N, C-alpha and C positions, 0 to 999 in steps of 0.2 A: 632841603633837598642834599642829599648826600652826594661827596664826591668821591669816583671810582676809581682808581688805578686801574689801567688798560691790562696791567702785565697779571691783574690779580682774575680777571672774568673769568670765567668756568667756561667749557663748551655749549651751555642751556645759557648762558649769558650774551655771550659772542653770538650765536644765532639769534636770540632775543633783540640785538640789534641789527643785523644785517640782514636777516629772514625778515622782513617786515610785509604783512599781505594786507590785501582791500577788504578781507574777510569778506570776500564773495562767496564762498562755498557753502556757508549755514542759511543762502538764500536763493540759493541755484534751482531746486524743485521749485519752489514758490514762483519763481521769475519764471521759469520755463510754464509754469499754468497761463503765469499773466501772459505773455507771450502768445501761447494759442488762443488765447479767449480773443486777444486783440485778432489777430488774423483771421478769426472766425464771425466775430461781431462787429469788428468797424467801432465807427460810434456808439455805439451799444455799451459796449465794454468801458469805451474809455469816460463816457457818464458814471458809469456804476462803480469804476475805479475812483473817482473823483469825488462821490460820496462817502465812498466807503475812507479812502486813505486821506485824504484832503479835508474832509465835512464839507463838500462845497458842491450845491446845486448847479451844474453847468446847464447855461445856454449854449449860446455860439463858442464852439469849440476857436474859431477864428476870427481872431482880436485883431488883425492887421491894420484896421481902424483905431482903433483903441492906442495902438504904436505910434502912428500920425499923430495924433490929437495930444497922445502926452509931451512933445515937444514944449507945446504952452501951457500946461499943465505944471512940471516942476519950477524951483523955484531956478529964478535968475544962477544964482552963484552955482547952484547944483548943473545946470546947464551948463554954464559956462565952463567946471570942471571935466562934465562929459565931453565938452567939445576940443577940450583940450587935448587929455588923456587919448582923444580918439584920433587927433591929428600927429601926437607923436608915436602912438602904435602904427597908425596905416605908413608914417615916414618910413620905420624902421622896416616895416615889413615887403615896402616897395624894395629896399634893398636887394631880398629877398629872393626877388623875380628871377628866374633863370633864361637864360638868349638861348635859341636855337643856335646851331652852327654848322656848318659846312669845311671840309678840308679836303683836299687831295694826297693819297697815300700811294705815288708811282703807279696812278691809272687807276687809283680807285677812290672815288668820289664818297667818301663817307662823313656820315653826319650824326647829328641827336638832335631833337625837337621836341616840345613842351606843350601838352593843350591842359586845359582846365578840364573837370570831370563837368558834368552838365547839369547838375545838382548836388546842394549839401544840406545835411542837417544839425542845426549845434544845439546842444540841450545848455540852458542858462537856469541854474537852480536857483532855489525858491526857497520856502519852510523857515527856518530860524533865521534865517537872515536872508537879505536881498543883496544879489550881484548883478551889477549893471556891469561892472569891470569885467566878469565871464561874458556879456554878450558882446562887449567891444573885442575883447580877446579872441572870441569864437569867428564872429561876422567877418571882420576886418582881412584878416588873412585869407577867407575864402573869395573877398569880393575881390582885395587885390590880387588874385591870383585870376578872375576872370571865371568864374562860375557862375553859370546864366542865373539860376535858380537857387535863393538863400531861403531857408526854412528856419524855424528857430523855437524850439518846445522850452517853457515857463511852466512851472506847477499854479493850477487855479488857486484862485483865493476870490476871496467877496470883493475884496477892491486888490487887483493888479498891483502891484509897485510901480510909480510911476515913472521915476527914475531909469528899473530897467527897464522899460517901456518906451523911453527915451533914448538911452544908450544902443537899442534893437537899432530903433529908426534912424537913430545918425549913424550907425556904422553900417546900413544899407542894406537889410534885409527885405523881404522882398514878402515873406509872410512869417506869421507869428500864430500860434496854436496856444490857449494855454492848457498843457497837457503834460503831466510831472510825472515822475519815477521810472520804473519799467516799461509802462503802458508808453509813455510818450516815446522810449526807442523803438519797443515792436511797431507804434503807426509811422514814425519817419523811416521804419526800413521795409516795410510792406505796405503801409497806405490804406486810409480807410475811407471811408463817403465824404470827410473833408480834410484829412490829410493827404497831401503828396506823400509818395513814396520816394526816394533818395538816393543817390549813389555812394554815400560817406554821412557817418556820421562823426561827431569832434564834440569835445566840450567835456567839461569836467561834473560831477553827481556821486553821489553817495553809494552806496555798495549796491542797490538794487540797480541803480542805472548802470554802474560799472557789469556787474550781473547780465545785464539785460544787452550788455554790449556784446560780451562773451558770447552770450546765446546766439546773438544775429550775426557775427563775425563770418563770414564766409557768403553769405549771401546777400552782404554789404561792406563797403570796406568801411575801417573805424581807425581811428586815430589809435590809441592803444587803452589801456585797463589802467585807467589811474585811481591811487584809492586816499588813505587819507593825508593832510599835507605834510611836509618834514621842512627841517631847518635845520643845518648841520652849521657851526663856529667854529673855525681854528684862529686862533688866536694866539701869539704871544705875549710876553709879559708888558709889554707897552700897551695893551689894548685898555680900554675903560669897561669895567666890571657891568656900570650902570648901563650902560650901550648895548653890551653882550646881552645882559640878561633881559634888555626891554625889545631884543628883535625875539628872542625865545618867547616872552610873552608875549608878543605879539602872535607870534606863529600858532602857538598851540589854544590860541581864542579860538582856532578853525570849529574845531572837532575836541572832544575827549579821545580819539584815538589817532591823532596826529600825534608826531616824534618830532620833538626838539632837543639838541642836545647841543652840548662844547664841548671841545678838546682841545687842552695847552698842556706845555711843559712846563708850566709856570704855576709851583704850587699855591703861590699866594694868590694869583689871580683868580684859577680852579675854586678856591675858598671863598673868594669875592662875590664872584658872578651866583655860585651859590645861595649865597647869602643877598647879592641884590635882587634874585629872582624871589627868594620868599618873601622881602620885605613887597615887591612892586606888587604880587600877586594881589594884594588887601586892597588895591588901587582901583582895580578892573571890575568892570560890570558882569563880563563872563568869568569870574569868580571859577567858579565851579565846571564850566568845562574845561578854563585852564589847569586844576586842580587836577581832572581827569586824566588830560595830556600827560601832566606830568609823571604822574606813577607809570607808565609804561614804561617796558621794558629798554625799548630802544630809547628814552628820553635820560637828560641827565647831563652831569657833567663828568668830563672824563679825562683823568690826569696821564696825557703821556711821560715815557722817560727821557724824551727828544722829539726833535722838530721832527726828524723823517719818521719816529713813530706815528705822531699826529699827523703826518701825511700819508702813512699809510693806510690808517686807522681811516679817515676821510675815505680815501679811495677804494676801501671795501665799503665802507659805508652807501657810496653811492646815492648820495644823497640829492632831492629834490630842488631844495636850494641850499647853497653855498655861499658861507661868509666869509672873507677873509680878511683880518684887520691885524697888521705887525706894525713895525717900528718905523715902515719906509715903502717906497712903492717898490723897489727894487726887491724887498725881504716879498710882499704880496705875488710881486710878479715869478717870485721862483719858488713859493709854494707851488702857484697853480698849474707850475710847469710840471707837477711830482702828480698833481691829480686830474685825471682824465673822464671818469665816469663823475659827471655831476648833471645835473637837469640844467641850472642857470647860476651862474656864479655874481656874487656881488661882492666888490675888493674896495677894503677903505674904509673909515668912519664913519664915512656920507652917504655911502650906499646902503640904506636899511633896508631889507626886503621887501616891504611895504610899499617902498619906491616903484619897485616892478612890479610888485601887486596891481598897482592902479595906471602908472603913468609914465615910467622912464620909456619906455617904448617895447622892448623884449614881451616875449608872451607867456602867459604865467600861467598855462595849463602845459603841464610838465609831468615826465615820467616819477613814478613814486615806487617803492618796496623793492630798490635796487636795480630797477627796470633801465635806470639812465645809464647800467653796465651796456647795453645794447642799442637804444633806443634814445632820439634827442625829444623835444618839446613838441607841441604845437606850431606848426609854420604854413607859409603858403605852399612848400611842399607836399602838405597834407593832401591839399587840395587837385594837386598835379599829376600827370602820366605825361609819362616820356615816350618815345618810342625810337629806334635808330630808322638811317637813312644809307643804302649804297648804291652805288651807280658802278661798274667796272666795265672799262674799254675793251678792246679784244685783246692789247696788248696784256692788261692786265690781265687776263682769266688766262690765257697764254700761258703765262706766267705762274697763276695758280693749279695749274690743269693737271700736275702730276703730283703735285701734294693734296686738291681734293681727292681723283680720282682714288689714288693709293689709301686713304684715308677711309674712304668711301668703301672701297674693298675689305677691307679689313675689317670691315665693320658689318659683312654681310649686307652691302644696301648697294647692290648693283646698279639699280637706276637711277640712283645718285650721280654714281659714275655717268653710265650714260648719257646723263643729262646736260654734262659736259662736252663729253665726248662727242654726240650730236652736233656743238655748235661749230666744230671744226670737220664737220664729216665724215669722222667715222662712225 
């Protein structure tokens, strides 16, 4: 792995690093066809796509009963890990629940109230790896929000992963369907004979899932369009290169399209990290996946001329995961203050991203591709709506009378002005 000085990056290299794509454009037309068929053919289309894409002849699409039984089928240590992670995730998300409020503003009683969506659909990925953690991260915030009906879609298999099913059950889902890919998103958005339509679809997935979320957005609420996993490590010369490399390799094993990078102003550390990454790759079972991710233009070790340049690079990178490792907590906090655009932050040498991926508590469903510049990760807020409340007494309306009628008249909305004046006998 080469070390690339930031100052030497050309426009194309900078664009590759900072304008990362979820890769959905290449599959949009195919996804549109899939969504259309599910809307028209319902369960028939779901079963045909399961045979075509997953190589599975699906009997019952609804496998809620299997999820309930899975709790007794998984190993005790796996169940204990699921329950511990669920407890931590729930505790963190309970802290996010907003409270209704009302206040008096000189006779104007104003407030805001929050109500959960009635239903939500969570996508729990499958395929090359099972993700019980994603089931926890999707279902629990919806449950904490108070969503009445939570459904989970997970790809079909001859033997559905019991750990994923157990996690879905522990998290508190109401229905589980074995359907994956774009067809799962379409089924949750529009409903089929078996799958009930929902108000919101959330959760990570491959580019087919992401493209389908883009296709149905507008007919149903979605969380955001998430792409391949990302990590940027910002480190000073005190960092342990073996630990920095370990975090990079860990995130790289998600997908060949993952982006994993480190930036430092210490030349010796940069070289040591690059060497450590190369050495650690050979130890990993998913070596080919990791090597594919490390070949991406957005991946690598970047050398900054100063701490300021490293922080500016991190802000522009707007990573899904940001790890900051410096000489002490004060320095780490100072760096964090300079970086606003990030999905989730991991401070210090004992905060590996893997802890957040599974059990620390914060959600691991996060914005990618620079979307952290404008949006945050999955949260209780995703599954709630807010409304405002206002009650004016006569004196408060009298105080606003001239302001309202003047503005209404200026906008040519005479009826608005009249609706106020009539309350004063005019």
